[in-house]
C-alpha positions as CSV (number, residue, x, y, z in Angstrom):
1,M,-118.0,-127.2,-48.1
2,A,-115.5,-129.6,-46.9
3,V,-116.9,-131.0,-43.3
4,P,-114.1,-130.2,-40.8
5,A,-112.5,-133.4,-39.6
6,L,-112.6,-134.7,-35.7
7,A,-108.7,-133.9,-34.7
8,V,-108.7,-134.0,-31.4
9,T,-105.7,-133.4,-29.3
10,E,-104.7,-134.5,-25.8
11,P,-102.3,-132.5,-23.1
12,E,-99.0,-133.9,-23.1
13,S,-99.2,-134.1,-19.7
14,A,-101.4,-133.2,-16.7
15,P,-98.5,-131.5,-14.4
16,P,-101.1,-130.6,-11.0
17,I,-101.8,-127.1,-10.2
18,V,-98.6,-125.9,-7.7
19,I,-100.5,-123.1,-5.3
20,N,-97.6,-121.4,-3.9
21,G,-94.8,-122.7,-3.9
22,G,-96.0,-126.7,-3.1
23,E,-98.2,-125.1,-0.2
24,I,-101.6,-126.8,-2.3
25,E,-101.8,-129.3,-5.2
26,L,-104.6,-129.6,-7.6
27,P,-104.6,-132.2,-10.2
28,T,-105.1,-131.6,-13.2
29,S,-107.2,-135.1,-15.0
30,A,-109.3,-137.1,-13.5
31,P,-110.9,-140.6,-15.2
32,A,-114.1,-139.5,-16.6
33,P,-117.7,-140.2,-15.1
34,E,-119.1,-143.7,-16.3
35,F,-121.2,-141.7,-18.6
36,L,-118.5,-140.3,-20.5
37,K,-117.0,-143.3,-21.2
38,G,-116.9,-143.9,-25.1
39,V,-116.1,-139.9,-25.0
40,F,-113.8,-139.2,-22.9
41,D,-111.4,-141.7,-21.3
42,T,-110.0,-138.8,-19.2
43,I,-111.7,-135.4,-17.9
44,Y,-109.1,-132.1,-18.2
45,S,-109.0,-128.9,-16.7
46,G,-109.4,-126.0,-19.0
47,W,-106.0,-124.4,-17.1
48,L,-104.0,-126.8,-19.4
49,F,-105.2,-125.3,-21.9
50,R,-103.6,-121.7,-21.4
51,D,-100.5,-119.9,-22.5
52,A,-97.6,-120.1,-20.0
53,D,-98.1,-116.8,-18.3
54,T,-101.9,-117.4,-17.8
55,Q,-101.1,-120.4,-16.1
56,A,-98.4,-118.4,-14.1
57,M,-101.1,-116.3,-12.2
58,Q,-103.2,-118.9,-11.4
59,T,-99.9,-120.7,-9.2
60,D,-98.9,-117.9,-6.9
61,D,-102.6,-116.3,-4.3
62,F,-100.3,-113.2,-4.6
63,S,-100.1,-112.6,-7.8
64,N,-103.4,-113.8,-8.9
65,P,-105.2,-110.9,-10.1
66,G,-108.2,-112.9,-8.7
67,M,-108.1,-112.9,-4.9
68,I,-108.7,-109.1,-5.6
69,F,-112.1,-109.4,-5.6
70,V,-112.2,-112.4,-3.9
71,D,-111.2,-110.1,-0.8
72,Q,-114.0,-108.3,-1.5
73,G,-116.1,-110.6,-0.9
74,V,-114.8,-111.9,1.9
75,D,-115.5,-108.3,2.3
76,Q,-118.6,-108.3,2.1
77,W,-118.9,-111.6,3.9
78,S,-119.4,-109.4,7.2
79,K,-121.0,-105.8,6.2
80,V,-124.3,-105.3,7.5
81,D,-126.7,-104.7,4.9
82,G,-130.7,-104.8,4.8
83,T,-133.5,-104.2,7.2
84,E,-132.7,-107.1,9.7
85,G,-128.7,-106.0,10.6
86,K,-127.8,-109.3,9.7
87,S,-124.5,-109.7,7.8
88,C,-123.6,-113.5,6.2
89,A,-121.3,-114.0,9.3
90,D,-123.9,-113.5,12.1
91,C,-125.1,-117.1,10.4
92,H,-122.8,-119.0,8.6
93,K,-119.9,-117.5,11.0
94,D,-116.9,-117.8,9.2
95,I,-116.4,-117.8,5.7
96,S,-114.3,-121.6,5.8
97,S,-117.9,-122.4,6.7
98,M,-118.9,-122.5,2.6
99,K,-116.3,-125.3,2.4
100,G,-117.3,-128.1,-0.2
101,V,-120.9,-125.9,-1.2
102,R,-118.9,-125.1,-4.4
103,A,-117.7,-129.2,-5.0
104,S,-121.6,-130.1,-4.8
105,M,-123.4,-127.4,-6.6
106,P,-126.2,-126.5,-8.1
107,K,-128.5,-129.8,-6.3
108,V,-132.2,-129.3,-5.7
109,N,-133.3,-127.4,-3.0
110,P,-136.2,-129.1,-1.4
111,D,-137.5,-126.4,0.3
112,A,-138.3,-124.1,-2.8
113,K,-138.8,-128.1,-5.0
114,E,-136.1,-126.7,-7.6
115,L,-132.3,-126.7,-9.1
116,W,-130.9,-123.9,-7.4
117,S,-127.3,-122.9,-8.0
118,V,-124.5,-121.0,-5.0
119,E,-126.4,-117.8,-6.3
120,N,-129.8,-118.3,-5.5
121,Y,-128.9,-119.6,-2.3
122,I,-127.1,-116.0,-1.4
123,N,-129.8,-114.0,-2.6
124,A,-132.5,-116.5,-0.6
125,C,-130.8,-115.3,2.4
126,R,-130.0,-111.6,1.4
127,T,-133.8,-111.3,1.2
128,E,-134.8,-113.5,3.1
129,R,-132.9,-113.5,6.4
130,M,-131.1,-110.1,6.3
131,G,-134.2,-107.9,4.8
132,A,-131.8,-107.1,1.8
133,E,-131.9,-106.3,-1.9
134,P,-130.9,-109.8,-4.2
135,W,-128.2,-109.4,-6.5
136,E,-128.4,-108.7,-10.8
137,W,-126.9,-112.3,-11.2
138,S,-123.5,-111.6,-12.4
139,S,-123.7,-108.5,-10.5
140,A,-120.0,-106.9,-9.2
141,P,-120.6,-108.3,-6.0
142,M,-121.9,-111.0,-7.0
143,E,-119.2,-112.5,-8.5
144,A,-116.7,-111.4,-5.7
145,M,-118.9,-113.5,-3.4
146,T,-119.4,-116.9,-5.5
147,L,-116.2,-116.6,-6.1
148,A,-114.9,-116.1,-2.3
149,I,-117.2,-119.0,-1.5
150,S,-115.7,-121.3,-4.4
151,L,-112.5,-120.8,-2.9
152,Q,-113.3,-122.0,0.7
153,S,-113.4,-125.3,-1.3
154,R,-110.6,-125.0,-3.5
155,G,-109.5,-128.3,-3.7
156,E,-112.6,-130.3,-3.2
157,P,-113.7,-132.8,-5.7
158,V,-116.8,-131.9,-8.2
159,N,-119.7,-134.0,-6.8
160,V,-123.0,-132.9,-8.2
161,K,-125.5,-135.3,-7.7
162,I,-127.1,-136.2,-10.0
163,D,-129.6,-139.2,-9.6
164,G,-132.6,-139.0,-7.7
165,D,-134.7,-135.4,-8.1
166,A,-131.5,-134.1,-9.5
167,A,-131.8,-136.9,-12.5
168,P,-135.0,-134.4,-14.7
169,Y,-132.8,-131.5,-14.4
170,W,-130.0,-133.3,-15.3
171,E,-131.6,-134.8,-18.6
172,Q,-132.8,-131.0,-19.7
173,G,-129.1,-130.0,-19.1
174,K,-127.9,-132.6,-21.4
175,E,-130.4,-131.8,-23.6
176,I,-129.1,-128.6,-24.0
177,Y,-125.7,-129.3,-23.9
178,Y,-126.2,-131.3,-27.0
179,T,-128.6,-129.0,-29.1
180,R,-127.3,-127.1,-32.0
181,Y,-128.3,-123.4,-32.0
182,G,-127.6,-120.3,-33.6
183,Q,-127.0,-119.4,-37.0
184,L,-123.5,-121.4,-36.8
185,Q,-126.2,-124.2,-35.0
186,L,-123.2,-125.5,-33.1
187,S,-123.9,-127.6,-29.6
188,C,-121.5,-127.3,-26.5
189,A,-120.1,-130.3,-27.8
190,N,-119.3,-129.8,-30.7
191,C,-116.4,-127.5,-29.6
192,H,-115.9,-129.3,-26.4
193,E,-116.2,-132.9,-27.5
194,D,-115.3,-133.1,-30.5
195,H,-112.7,-130.6,-30.9
196,Y,-111.0,-130.1,-28.0
197,G,-107.4,-129.5,-28.0
198,D,-107.9,-127.8,-31.6
199,M,-107.7,-124.2,-32.6
200,I,-110.3,-121.6,-33.3
201,R,-109.0,-118.5,-34.1
202,A,-106.6,-117.9,-31.4
203,D,-108.4,-120.2,-28.3
204,H,-107.7,-123.2,-27.4
205,L,-110.7,-125.1,-27.9
206,S,-110.8,-127.0,-23.5
207,Q,-113.3,-129.0,-22.7
208,G,-115.3,-126.6,-21.3
209,Q,-115.4,-128.0,-17.7
210,I,-116.4,-126.1,-15.8
211,N,-114.8,-126.7,-11.5
212,G,-112.8,-123.1,-12.0
213,F,-115.2,-120.9,-12.7
214,P,-116.4,-118.7,-11.4
215,V,-112.7,-117.6,-13.4
216,Y,-110.7,-113.9,-13.5
217,R,-111.0,-113.7,-17.3
218,N,-107.7,-111.4,-18.1
219,N,-109.1,-110.4,-21.6
220,G,-112.2,-108.5,-20.0
221,A,-110.1,-107.9,-16.3
222,G,-112.7,-109.1,-14.4
223,V,-114.7,-112.2,-12.7
224,V,-116.7,-113.9,-15.0
225,S,-120.1,-116.5,-13.9
226,I,-120.7,-119.9,-15.1
227,H,-123.7,-118.8,-16.8
228,E,-122.0,-115.4,-18.2
229,R,-119.9,-118.1,-19.7
230,F,-122.3,-120.2,-20.9
231,S,-124.3,-116.8,-22.6
232,G,-121.0,-115.9,-24.5
233,C,-120.7,-119.0,-25.7
234,I,-124.5,-119.5,-27.5
235,R,-123.9,-116.1,-28.4
236,D,-120.9,-117.0,-30.4
237,T,-123.4,-119.3,-32.3
238,R,-125.5,-116.1,-33.0
239,A,-128.6,-116.9,-31.4
240,E,-130.8,-115.4,-28.2
241,P,-129.1,-116.9,-24.7
242,F,-130.9,-118.4,-22.3
243,K,-131.5,-115.3,-18.9
244,Q,-129.0,-116.0,-16.3
245,G,-130.2,-117.8,-13.7
246,S,-132.3,-119.2,-16.0
247,P,-133.9,-122.7,-15.1
248,E,-132.4,-123.6,-18.3
249,F,-128.9,-122.5,-17.0
250,R,-129.2,-124.4,-13.9
251,A,-130.1,-127.7,-15.7
252,L,-126.9,-126.7,-18.5
253,E,-125.1,-125.8,-15.1
254,L,-125.2,-129.4,-14.0
255,Y,-125.2,-131.2,-16.3
256,V,-121.4,-129.9,-16.7
257,A,-120.8,-129.7,-13.7
258,S,-121.3,-133.3,-13.8
259,R,-118.6,-133.9,-16.5
260,G,-116.3,-132.5,-14.7
261,A,-117.2,-135.2,-11.6
262,G,-113.3,-135.9,-10.0
263,L,-111.9,-132.5,-11.3
264,P,-110.9,-130.2,-7.7
265,V,-112.6,-126.9,-7.3
266,E,-109.8,-124.2,-8.6
267,G,-111.2,-121.1,-6.3
268,A,-109.3,-118.3,-8.4
269,S,-109.0,-119.8,-11.5
270,V,-107.3,-117.5,-14.2
271,R,-107.9,-117.4,-17.9
272,H,-107.3,-115.7,-20.7
């Protein structure tokens, strides 16, 4: 069988995402992190690889279908739940206090001494402070809450820590990224590094950046978390995915996030 040639296609241009008529402008490209030199010179938002109709949905908060779920998350923020009679707002005040959080996640929790994603912090607050039941990783309330929290960091550049106590997790995530899985023997890099810009069936392959996650996806008419997307990719290689929220997926999340360092958090982004 012939081996397909590498045929990376750079975006013809990288215009900013202009939201609400110019109220916010989000850059869609940035210089590649130093550790990616020789692989990429420039990193690109997945927004650039979508069709014009999908792109347009993200440029107007009124038309953006993801904002419905943001509103649900904001409502949950002030909702009392659990045996302690508390809401998120009782400790953290307004949800705007979460500005910058999404841009630095995942990160090592010094108390737990392990890498935590936003979802881990949410569930720790629910179980330890509110006396409430934890949410499933990609459940509707968790996705709405993480999306609402993400919106508070819209425009903030991704800036995850990859050295010090985070370094072992970053190395683990890197190994997973380049490992071939499943019957198709594909790694993350085979699509998002070797063939970004190419078409695979009806999909235009991006660099696989996650600065826009959680995202609203038109094909499922709902929100998709980072780990849910990881599961889908590995499933498509005809392999058994790691569990959402697992140490493996948290490490992969850190590594993939670091590949997009400098790109802005997009908040309620829209993809096909």
